[in-house]
N, C-alpha and C positions, 0 to 999 in steps of 0.2 A: 774663138769664134762663138762658142756656146754661150759666152757671157752676154751676147746680144739678146738671149731669151729673157734675161732679167729686165730688159726694156719692153720686149714684145708682149710677154705674158700679162703684165698689168694693164697694158693698152687693150689687149683682146678681152681681158676679164671685164674692163670698164664697158666696152662696146656691147658685148654679149649680155652682161647683167642688166644693162639699161633697157633691153628688150625682152627680159625674162629667160634668157638662155644661159647655159652653163659655160659655153665656150670651147667644148672639146674639138669641134671641127677646126676652130681657129688655132688651138694649141697644137693639134696634129699637123696642120699645114705648116706651122712655124717650125716645129721640130723636125719635119721631114727634110728641111734645108740643111740640117746639121748632121746628118748621118746617124741619128739615134736609132738603135734597134727597134723594130716594130712592136715587140711586146712590151719593151720599156716605154715606148711612146704611148701605147694604149693604156697601160697601168697608170702612168703619170697623169694623162689626160683625164681619166676617170676620177682620180682623186681631186684634181683641180675642179672638175665638173661638180662633184658633190659639194665642195666648199662654196664655189661661186653660185650655183643654182639655189643652194639653201639660203644664202644671204639674199639673193634676188627674190626668192619666194617670200622670205620674212617681210621685205619692204612692200611687195605687192599685197600681201595678206593684210598687213597693218593698214594699208590704204583702202581696204575693203573690196578687193577685186576678185577674191576667190569664190568660185562656185563648185561646191563639192559634188553636186549632181553631174557636173560636166567632167570632172576629173576621175571619179571612182570607176566608171565602166571601162575606161581605157587601161587602168591599172590592173584589172582583174586578170587579163592575159599577158600584159606587157612585162610585169615583174617576173613571173616564171619563165617567160621567153628570153628576157635579158640574162637570166641566170644560165640557161642553156647556151645561149650565144657566147657568153664569157667562158663557159666551161670547154666548148669545143676547141680543139687544137688544129689550127689551120696553118698552111705554109706561108712563109713570108710573101711569096709571089701572089697568092690568093688574097692575103691581107692588103697588099698594096693596091691590087686591082679594086677591091671593095672600097678601100678608103678613098681612092681618087675618083671613083665613080660617084660616091656620096658627096665629096667636096665639089665636084663639078655640078651636081644637081643643086647643091645648096647655093653656089655662086650664081648660077643662072636664076634661081628662084629669088634671091635677094636683089639682084640687079634689075631684072625685068618684070617681076610680078609682085614687088612691093608697091603698095598703094594705100592711100587713105581710105578708111572705111566709112561707108555711108550709114551712120548710126540711126537714121530715120527709118530704115527698113526693119520690119519685126524679125526677131530671132525665131529659129526653128528648134523643135524638140529633137534631141539626138537619138537615132535608132540604135537600140541596144546591140543588135547583131553587127552593125557596121563598126560600132565602138570596139567590140571584142575582136573583130578581125583586124582593124587598124592597129589596135594595141599589140596584137600578136606579132604582126609583120614588123612594126617599128621596134618592138622589144628585142626580137631575134637579131635584127640587123644591128641594133645599138650595142648589144652584148659582144657581138663578134668584132666590130670595128673599134669599140671603145668610146662611144658617145652615149648621150642620154636620150636622144630622139626627139627632143622638144622642138628642134628646128624643122622637123617633118610634121609634128602634130599641130603646132601653132597655125600654120597657114591652112591646114585642113579645117580647123575650127572656124577660122575667119571666113574662108571662101564658102563653106557650107552654111554659114550663118547660124552656127550653134552657139556662138558667143561673140562678144565684142573684142576689140583689140586688147584691152587691159585685162579682161577675163582670160583671153587665150594666153597671155603672158604669164598670168598667175598659175594657170593650169600647167603650162609648159614647164615652169620653174620647178614645181613640185614633181611632175612627171620625170623630169631629168634627174633630180636628186634621187628619187626612189629607184629608178631604173639603173642609174650609175651604181648605187649601192649593190643592187642585185647582180649586176654584171661584174662588179669587183669581187663579190663573194664567189661567183662562178669561176673567176680567174684564179683566185686563191685555191679553191677546191680542185680545179683542173690542172693546176701546176703552171698556168701561163701568166701568173703575176710576177712582174719584175720591177723593182724600184730601187734606186741607189741614192747616195747622198745628194747628187745633183738634182735629181727629181724632187727630193724633199725640200731642197733649198728654194725651189720655185714657188712653193706653197704660200709663204708670207707675202710675196709681191703680188701673187694672184689674188689673195685675200684683200689687199689694200685696193686694187683696181675694182673689185667686186663691190666693196662697201660704198665707194663713190658712185659707180655706175648704177647700182640698183636704186639708190636714193633718187638720182636724177631721172631714171626711167619711170619710176613709179609715181613721182610727184611733179617733176619739173618740165620734162621735155617731151616733144613728139618724136616717135621712134622712126619715122619714114626715112629721113636723111641718114640716120645711123645704120639702118639696115642696108641701104645702098652702098654706104662706105664699107661695111663688112663684105659685101658682095665683091667690091673692087679689090679688096685685100686678098680674099680667098681666090679670086680669079688669077691674080698674079702668082699665087703659090702653085695652083694646079697647072697653069700654063707651062711652067718649067718642066713638070713631070711629063705632060703630053708631048712637048716638044722633043724631049729625049726619047720617049717611047716610039715616036713615029720617025725619028731621025734615021 
């Protein structure tokens, strides 16, 4: 049954890379169906996240969408917080609760709050204090669960009018890659890093999906429909967990 992940991972990588994300929430949702241990899930998702988000960032950067002034303030607190989150040892029960809470939020956000942006409205200057606090919170959660956090940061940037959709995707991709690296180092340092041959074998297929998806997202397509498709996929994944939880 685990062989199905060789089909799911590149599809997830394509979809997420097209909107500037690394795909960790999608990989975690997919792996949760196959009984993979939580620490192995988180470690594998982080490595895939680093690969996919780096490729996505490269495409958005070459297309001229990166704003460093929008990225750096979040990174100041998120990188050390992601390290701490990855370093912490939490029980499988707490990990599962955090993971599916995150996935539920992401599914709702993608399904019901994805919308086209009105680019005629002027952008606002980002308040440093808010950027530091947001980076801290997202970084800590990201390190603990095994995600990069861009799926939280991107809508904040768009809804607060700190950047447009393409700029938010470029910032999110870089944010994800750097936080994932920090979280991965924290897991290695804290002894929570687990990766086997099966996890390694997923990397090439994820890489292929990311290469195609990042190009289409940065240059070719509008991301609204893809975001809603992602929301539907993740909703299906989390509904199984909550059904069993409340049964």
